[in-house]
KOLDREN-591407 format. One line per 2 residues: their letters; for each residue x, y, z of C-alpha. Coordinates in nm, 3 decimals, always signed. Example, Ala and Ser with C-alpha at 12.3 -4.5 7.8 and 13.67 -1.06 7.14 Angstrom:
REM KOLDREN-591407
AS = +1.230:-0.450:+0.780 | +1.367:-0.106:+0.714 $
REM end
This chain:
REM KOLDREN-591407
MI = -0.146:+4.116:+3.593 | -0.028:+3.760:+3.535 $
RP = -0.360:+3.587:+3.604 | -0.567:+3.794:+3.358 $
RI = -0.303:+3.734:+3.095 | -0.308:+3.359:+3.149 $
FS = -0.688:+3.366:+3.144 | -0.694:+3.553:+2.812 $
IA = -0.445:+3.308:+2.660 | -0.662:+3.014:+2.771 $
IC = -0.970:+3.174:+2.613 | -0.782:+3.223:+2.286 $
LV = -0.675:+2.857:+2.283 | -1.031:+2.737:+2.347 $
LT = -1.167:+2.962:+2.072 | -0.898:+2.841:+1.832 $
LT = -0.976:+2.475:+1.897 | -1.349:+2.541:+1.870 $
CS = -1.309:+2.724:+1.540 | -1.087:+2.451:+1.401 $
RV = -1.341:+2.186:+1.495 | -1.624:+2.386:+1.343 $
AS = -1.419:+2.440:+1.027 | -1.336:+2.071:+1.002 $
SQ = -1.697:+1.967:+1.057 | -1.810:+2.215:+0.793 $
SF = -1.557:+2.069:+0.547 | -1.693:+1.722:+0.616 $
DQ = -2.045:+1.846:+0.541 | -1.946:+1.944:+0.188 $
EM = -2.068:+1.708:-0.082 | -1.801:+1.496:-0.248 $
DL = -1.816:+1.328:-0.585 | -1.630:+1.011:-0.686 $
TQ = -1.325:+1.193:-0.826 | -1.285:+1.400:-0.510 $
TI = -1.315:+1.087:-0.301 | -1.043:+0.911:-0.500 $
LA = -0.808:+1.209:-0.479 | -0.866:+1.242:-0.105 $
AL = -0.799:+0.871:-0.056 | -0.477:+0.892:-0.257 $
KA = -0.362:+1.187:-0.050 | -0.442:+1.028:+0.286 $
NL = -0.374:+0.658:+0.235 | -0.104:+0.525:+0.465 $
RL = -0.016:+0.223:+0.251 | +0.059:+0.454:-0.040 $
KQ = +0.280:+0.667:+0.184 | +0.465:+0.354:+0.292 $
SQ = +0.519:+0.265:-0.073 | +0.658:+0.611:-0.136 $
DD = +0.895:+0.561:+0.159 | +1.004:+0.232:+0.001 $
VD = +1.088:+0.420:-0.319 | +1.298:+0.669:-0.123 $
AA = +1.476:+0.385:+0.056 | +1.544:+0.206:-0.273 $
QA = +1.684:+0.526:-0.424 | +1.917:+0.568:-0.126 $
NR = +2.026:+0.204:-0.155 | +2.107:+0.245:-0.525 $
SA = +2.307:+0.561:-0.452 | +2.497:+0.373:-0.184 $
RV = +2.586:+0.096:-0.430 | +2.725:+0.356:-0.674 $
TD = +2.976:+0.465:-0.410 | +3.115:+0.109:-0.396 $
FF = +3.294:+0.178:-0.725 | +3.486:+0.474:-0.581 $
PT = +3.801:+0.461:-0.365 | +3.770:+0.462:+0.011 $
LN = +3.980:+0.720:+0.196 | +4.068:+0.706:+0.564 $
AR = +4.310:+0.850:+0.816 | +4.438:+0.749:+1.156 $
YG = +4.647:+0.914:+1.421 | +4.826:+0.699:+1.679 $
YI = +5.062:+0.704:+1.974 | +5.306:+0.426:+2.073 $
RR = +5.466:+0.394:+2.416 | +5.746:+0.137:+2.436 $
DQ = +5.889:-0.002:+2.755 | +6.226:+0.133:+2.646 $
AQ = +6.388:+0.288:+2.345 | +6.522:+0.039:+2.092 $
VQ = +6.887:+0.078:+1.996 | +7.112:-0.118:+1.769 $
AL = +7.489:-0.149:+1.782 | +7.644:-0.049:+1.452 $
GI = +8.007:-0.058:+1.354 | +8.098:+0.270:+1.198 $
PG = +8.438:+0.292:+1.026 | +8.678:+0.522:+1.206 $
TG = +8.462:+0.552:+1.517 | +8.418:+0.193:+1.628 $
VQ = +8.095:+0.044:+1.753 | +7.817:+0.287:+1.847 $
NV = +7.460:+0.238:+1.975 | +7.216:+0.394:+1.731 $
LI = +6.856:+0.475:+1.836 | +6.623:+0.310:+1.586 $
NP = +6.284:+0.333:+1.767 | +6.223:+0.602:+2.028 $
KD = +6.038:+0.530:+2.351 | +5.752:+0.763:+2.251 $
EY = +5.631:+0.769:+1.892 | +5.344:+0.949:+1.720 $
NF = +5.224:+0.858:+1.373 | +4.970:+0.989:+1.124 $
VT = +4.865:+0.767:+0.833 | +4.627:+0.842:+0.544 $
SF = +4.535:+0.572:+0.295 | +4.307:+0.486:+0.009 $
SQ = +4.165:+0.158:-0.117 | +4.032:+0.110:-0.468 $
PI = +3.866:-0.218:-0.571 | +3.994:-0.327:-0.912 $
FT = +3.820:-0.662:-0.959 | +3.570:-0.826:-0.723 $
GF = +3.440:-1.114:-0.930 | +3.171:-0.883:-1.077 $
AL = +3.026:-0.841:-0.726 | +3.010:-0.461:-0.732 $
LN = +2.841:-0.455:-1.071 | +2.585:-0.716:-0.971 $
RY = +2.510:-0.540:-0.642 | +2.450:-0.214:-0.828 $
KI = +2.220:-0.383:-1.082 | +2.024:-0.550:-0.801 $
AD = +1.981:-0.214:-0.626 | +1.879:-0.047:-0.953 $
MG = +1.616:-0.311:-1.024 | +1.505:-0.290:-0.661 $
LD = +1.425:+0.076:-0.723 | +1.221:-0.022:-1.031 $
VA = +1.030:-0.275:-0.822 | +0.959:-0.016:-0.551 $
EL = +0.827:+0.232:-0.808 | +0.602:-0.033:-0.963 $
VE = +0.473:-0.138:-0.622 | +0.389:+0.225:-0.553 $
KF = +0.194:+0.243:-0.878 | -0.017:-0.067:-0.823 $
TR = -0.069:+0.030:-0.459 | -0.214:+0.349:-0.603 $
QD = -0.447:+0.137:-0.819 | -0.554:-0.057:-0.510 $
VI = -0.633:+0.267:-0.328 | -0.844:+0.385:-0.622 $
LD = -1.036:+0.056:-0.613 | -1.085:+0.084:-0.235 $
AK = -1.216:+0.438:-0.278 | -1.466:+0.329:-0.543 $
NA = -1.576:+0.036:-0.333 | -1.629:+0.256:-0.026 $
YY = -1.812:+0.522:-0.229 | -2.052:+0.284:-0.401 $
SV = -2.109:+0.084:-0.081 | -2.231:+0.399:+0.095 $
LK = -2.461:+0.482:-0.195 | -2.599:+0.128:-0.207 $
NQ = -2.671:+0.117:+0.164 | -2.833:+0.461:+0.152 $
KL = -3.074:+0.329:-0.111 | -3.142:+0.016:+0.091 $
VD = -3.223:+0.231:+0.394 | -3.465:+0.433:+0.181 $
VA = -3.629:+0.115:+0.056 | -3.658:-0.024:+0.410 $
RD = -3.801:+0.306:+0.536 | -4.058:+0.315:+0.256 $
QV = -4.156:-0.039:+0.341 | -4.214:+0.056:+0.704 $
KQ = -4.434:+0.347:+0.594 | -4.634:+0.128:+0.356 $
IA = -4.691:-0.147:+0.610 | -4.775:+0.107:+0.884 $
SQ = -5.030:+0.266:+0.652 | -5.172:-0.074:+0.567 $
KE = -5.190:-0.163:+0.937 | -5.395:+0.150:+1.004 $
VS = -5.637:+0.054:+0.726 | -5.666:-0.300:+0.863 $
EN = -5.720:-0.164:+1.213 | -5.998:+0.068:+1.097 $
MY = -6.161:-0.210:+0.903 | -6.134:-0.441:+1.202 $
QV = -6.298:-0.179:+1.425 | -6.601:-0.166:+1.196 $
GM = -6.610:-0.542:+1.155 | -6.502:-0.544:+0.791 $
SP = -6.178:-0.732:+0.848 | -6.088:-1.026:+1.072 $
LN = -5.844:-0.992:+1.364 | -5.603:-1.227:+1.189 $
DL = -5.536:-0.970:+0.913 | -5.457:-0.703:+1.171 $
LQ = -5.221:-0.933:+1.360 | -5.038:-1.020:+1.038 $
DQ = -4.993:-0.650:+0.961 | -4.857:-0.586:+1.310 $
VR = -4.606:-0.871:+1.278 | -4.498:-0.758:+0.932 $
LA = -4.453:-0.403:+1.061 | -4.230:-0.524:+1.343 $
NA = -4.021:-0.725:+1.098 | -3.995:-0.427:+0.862 $
KQ = -3.875:-0.203:+1.147 | -3.612:-0.461:+1.234 $
RL = -3.492:-0.470:+0.873 | -3.477:-0.089:+0.876 $
IT = -3.257:-0.094:+1.187 | -3.026:-0.346:+1.021 $
AQ = -3.007:-0.138:+0.705 | -2.929:+0.176:+0.906 $
NN = -2.651:-0.006:+1.093 | -2.505:-0.133:+0.766 $
LE = -2.508:+0.224:+0.635 | -2.325:+0.351:+0.942 $
IT = -2.064:+0.078:+0.902 | -1.999:+0.167:+0.539 $
KS = -1.976:+0.536:+0.632 | -1.720:+0.449:+0.900 $
QF = -1.523:+0.250:+0.644 | -1.542:+0.546:+0.407 $
NT = -1.408:+0.780:+0.675 | -1.135:+0.538:+0.773 $
LL = -1.017:+0.513:+0.414 | -0.991:+0.893:+0.395 $
IR = -0.830:+0.912:+0.743 | -1.118:+1.117:+0.881 $
PV = -1.292:+1.090:+1.220 | -1.490:+0.769:+1.217 $
NA = -1.814:+0.952:+1.303 | -1.766:+1.237:+1.055 $
PV = -2.068:+1.303:+0.832 | -2.052:+1.149:+0.486 $
VI = -2.215:+1.354:+0.213 | -2.153:+1.217:-0.136 $
RD = -2.314:+1.267:-0.474 | -2.543:+0.991:-0.594 $
IL = -2.478:+0.815:-0.926 | -2.787:+0.646:-1.063 $
DY = -2.685:+0.618:-1.427 | -2.445:+0.357:-1.555 $
TP = -2.241:+0.289:-1.865 | -2.252:-0.068:-1.998 $
FE = -1.922:-0.250:-2.027 | -1.870:-0.296:-2.400 $
YD = -1.556:-0.511:-2.423 | -1.529:-0.889:-2.439 $
ID = -1.317:-1.124:-2.229 | -1.040:-1.155:-2.489 $
YC = -0.989:-0.780:-2.486 | -0.974:-0.782:-2.104 $
LA = -0.718:-1.061:-2.096 | -0.502:-0.884:-2.354 $
QA = -0.522:-0.557:-2.161 | -0.422:-0.732:-1.841 $
ED = -0.121:-0.890:-2.010 | -0.010:-0.547:-2.135 $
NR = -0.096:-0.333:-1.834 | -0.069:-0.533:-1.511 $
LE = +0.224:-0.396:-1.317 | +0.249:-0.716:-1.117 $
IE = +0.381:-0.889:-1.430 | +0.659:-0.632:-1.459 $
VA = +0.740:-0.682:-1.092 | +0.758:-1.058:-1.144 $
DL = +0.992:-1.008:-1.441 | +1.217:-0.782:-1.234 $
EV = +1.219:-1.032:-0.948 | +1.343:-1.298:-1.191 $
EI = +1.618:-1.062:-1.310 | +1.713:-0.982:-0.951 $
AE = +1.733:-1.352:-0.872 | +1.960:-1.399:-1.175 $
KD = +2.191:-1.119:-1.058 | +2.188:-1.261:-0.707 $
YN = +2.286:-1.598:-0.855 | +2.576:-1.436:-1.041 $
LS = +2.675:-1.252:-0.724 | +2.700:-1.579:-0.534 $
KQ = +2.975:-1.692:-0.776 | +3.210:-1.404:-0.687 $
NY = +3.430:-1.627:-0.471 | +3.514:-1.837:-0.775 $
YP = +3.735:-1.545:-0.880 | +4.019:-1.366:-0.705 $
SV = +3.963:-1.012:-0.582 | +4.214:-0.743:-0.670 $
DL = +4.251:-0.420:-0.472 | +4.478:-0.121:-0.509 $
TG = +4.583:+0.045:-0.183 | +4.811:+0.334:-0.101 $
TW = +4.933:+0.493:+0.224 | +5.111:+0.812:+0.325 $
TR = +5.277:+0.807:+0.669 | +5.434:+1.065:+0.896 $
RG = +5.622:+0.973:+1.216 | +5.764:+1.175:+1.498 $
TD = +5.856:+1.180:+1.865 | +5.611:+1.459:+1.942 $
WD = +5.243:+1.520:+1.873 | +5.317:+1.718:+1.555 $
VD = +5.473:+1.402:+1.392 | +5.766:+1.599:+1.259 $
GG = +6.049:+1.347:+1.298 | +6.294:+1.341:+1.586 $
EG = +6.570:+1.129:+1.733 | +6.531:+0.766:+1.635 $
IG = +6.296:+0.842:+1.344 | +6.486:+0.735:+1.038 $
DK = +6.229:+0.843:+0.781 | +5.967:+1.079:+0.911 $
EF = +5.758:+1.077:+0.593 | +5.704:+0.808:+0.329 $
WD = +5.433:+0.658:+0.103 | +5.364:+0.333:-0.076 $
IR = +5.120:+0.187:-0.330 | +5.044:-0.181:-0.358 $
AT = +4.817:-0.410:-0.558 | +4.686:-0.715:-0.377 $
AT = +4.513:-1.020:-0.521 | +4.320:-1.239:-0.279 $
WD = +4.165:-1.573:-0.358 | +3.998:-1.811:-0.115 $
FW = +4.039:-2.123:-0.325 | +3.920:-2.377:-0.066 $
EW = +3.621:-2.326:+0.164 | +3.490:-2.683:+0.196 $
GR = +3.221:-2.624:-0.067 | +3.075:-2.311:+0.099 $
TA = +3.068:-2.118:-0.229 | +2.921:-2.410:-0.423 $
YG = +2.642:-2.454:-0.168 | +2.567:-2.083:-0.182 $
VR = +2.547:-2.096:-0.562 | +2.304:-2.389:-0.543 $
EK = +2.084:-2.195:-0.301 | +2.067:-1.893:-0.530 $
LS = +1.994:-2.118:-0.826 | +1.696:-2.258:-0.637 $
RL = +1.583:-1.904:-0.554 | +1.599:-1.819:-0.923 $
SQ = +1.382:-2.120:-1.003 | +1.133:-2.005:-0.737 $
AK = +1.116:-1.659:-0.892 | +1.038:-1.809:-1.232 $
HR = +0.763:-2.025:-1.083 | +0.615:-1.723:-0.904 $
RK = +0.605:-1.537:-1.234 | +0.408:-1.818:-1.397 $
ET = +0.174:-1.831:-1.097 | +0.121:-1.455:-1.124 $
LV = +0.018:-1.486:-1.489 | -0.226:-1.767:-1.411 $
NI = -0.380:-1.580:-1.116 | -0.418:-1.261:-1.320 $
DL = -0.608:-1.447:-1.593 | -0.837:-1.601:-1.332 $
EV = -0.886:-1.265:-1.161 | -0.980:-1.101:-1.492 $
KE = -1.222:-1.381:-1.584 | -1.398:-1.367:-1.248 $
AY = -1.422:-0.986:-1.254 | -1.554:-0.993:-1.610 $
LR = -1.826:-1.247:-1.528 | -1.931:-1.051:-1.217 $
TI = -1.956:-0.736:-1.424 | -2.165:-0.896:-1.699 $
ES = -2.387:-1.068:-1.442 | -2.458:-0.742:-1.257 $
EK = -2.524:-0.559:-1.583 | -2.777:-0.818:-1.694 $
NI = -2.944:-0.804:-1.353 | -2.986:-0.427:-1.386 $
IT = -3.164:-0.464:-1.720 | -3.387:-0.742:-1.589 $
VE = -3.483:-0.582:-1.258 | -3.522:-0.233:-1.406 $
KA = -3.824:-0.350:-1.603 | -3.964:-0.540:-1.306 $
IE = -3.978:-0.230:-1.082 | -4.252:-0.063:-1.286 $
QA = -4.441:-0.391:-1.297 | -4.415:-0.432:-0.919 $
KE = -4.535:-0.074:-0.861 | -4.831:-0.126:-1.090 $
NL = -4.911:-0.456:-0.920 | -4.911:-0.286:-0.578 $
RI = -5.136:-0.006:-0.704 | -5.390:-0.251:-0.846 $
TE = -5.383:-0.467:-0.534 | -5.442:-0.167:-0.306 $
ER = -5.737:-0.059:-0.521 | -5.883:-0.409:-0.504 $
FR = -5.831:-0.411:-0.127 | -6.026:-0.085:-0.086 $
EQ = -6.305:-0.241:-0.290 | -6.276:-0.553:-0.069 $
VS = -6.194:-0.768:-0.366 | -5.850:-0.865:-0.235 $
TS = -5.729:-0.927:+0.120 | -5.475:-0.755:+0.341 $
TD = -5.239:-1.043:+0.277 | -5.250:-0.973:-0.095 $
VL = -5.148:-0.612:-0.031 | -4.861:-0.716:+0.194 $
VA = -4.741:-0.964:-0.065 | -4.746:-0.691:-0.332 $
QA = -4.558:-0.454:-0.099 | -4.297:-0.719:-0.024 $
LL = -4.262:-0.790:-0.395 | -4.195:-0.421:-0.468 $
TD = -3.949:-0.395:-0.180 | -3.759:-0.702:-0.295 $
TE = -3.753:-0.575:-0.653 | -3.620:-0.232:-0.553 $
TN = -3.363:-0.395:-0.326 | -3.250:-0.622:-0.606 $
YF = -3.227:-0.325:-0.843 | -3.005:-0.113:-0.620 $
NA = -2.795:-0.415:-0.531 | -2.749:-0.489:-0.900 $
LY = -2.679:-0.124:-0.989 | -2.408:-0.060:-0.734 $
DF = -2.271:-0.413:-0.749 | -2.223:-0.351:-1.122 $
KI = -2.031:-0.031:-1.051 | -1.814:-0.208:-0.794 $
AK = -1.763:-0.509:-1.023 | -1.662:-0.283:-1.310 $
AV = -1.415:-0.104:-1.082 | -1.270:-0.443:-0.986 $
LY = -1.249:-0.535:-1.354 | -1.065:-0.214:-1.442 $
RA = -0.820:-0.290:-1.162 | -0.783:-0.647:-1.288 $
IG = -0.686:-0.529:-1.637 | -0.453:-0.265:-1.494 $
VD = -0.635:+0.044:-1.620 | -0.669:+0.362:-1.412 $
NY = -1.030:+0.475:-1.430 | -1.218:+0.722:-1.211 $
E = -1.563:+0.596:-1.318 $
REM end
């Protein structure tokens, strides 16, 4: 009875795994548009999850710094074993001198205490402010990491589309050259074309097939990158919706620079890092001031484990409260050197902020120029495609009438292929460049 049961369980597991694989493959076969790709990337991206973990850690750190303002409570239970009981001779009127037990041989004690910082040279306040601003930094880093993921998703999406088009162009070129080779071969057989034309067609066909293989490999690489971004199996099928239309970018460079200054989260992070460095500088000066603490204790003593007094225990229960001021007024310049270090760190933070502003302006300018360049290329090459197609049609007609040569046809085919390649490169490079520009000016856009 046991073996059939184990066998049935094994069959169920195999069927479950098979069904799950089929279901996952079917989900990968579903067509995705750009918005779905971005959402999937945001959901799966590991860098974004790490940023979210940083936010959680920063929140915990800030909560921990809040507790520094509250009193600390503790308790301890102890046992003392002396080599002998301690007695003291006391003269008591009317009875003479007697030995009085002042510390028993065995003693148990239970002590509870609290400690409340009163003044720490503004250290607690500065630590809390640093932790609070650290949380702000973590949240901003999460936001611009999200923007980076959106850009990566757009880049992967458009790269797949571009390489699909380039594969189509390369495949069409192979078909055209193969067809032309057959015509040249037939004409050579009947003595209407020299062997040289046929050999040229054969060489061009071999080169075209090689370019097709390269284009197919590039497509597979971009698909693998797409799958990796979405944390999918690297060989999973990639089915995405094509986007052949485009919207011109209508803003000028001044608008882009102004948007970047208003929207770039990296600027806010740089500002917060300067503020953190300032608080850290103030924190380093805490030892210039004395620290004041309020402490209190409650003690019970006894000769047995229940600490309930006994022989030799003069006062089995007592408490005290004390205020203590501590000031390390001479440390051989340690505090001064620490303050100088933090002052230098503050200066570094200010320099990094300026560098961030300069780099953002440069990033925006480069992205803007790339976008405008690609847009102009689209307009230029778009007109040239129809001209190249018409040129190929005329040349093929002239070749059939033996007015032009096989070389003329191949040149016209190569011209059309190059024009189509340039068009699709310009189209999708424009989309990628515009995505980079939107990221450079700090604007979330799913286009």
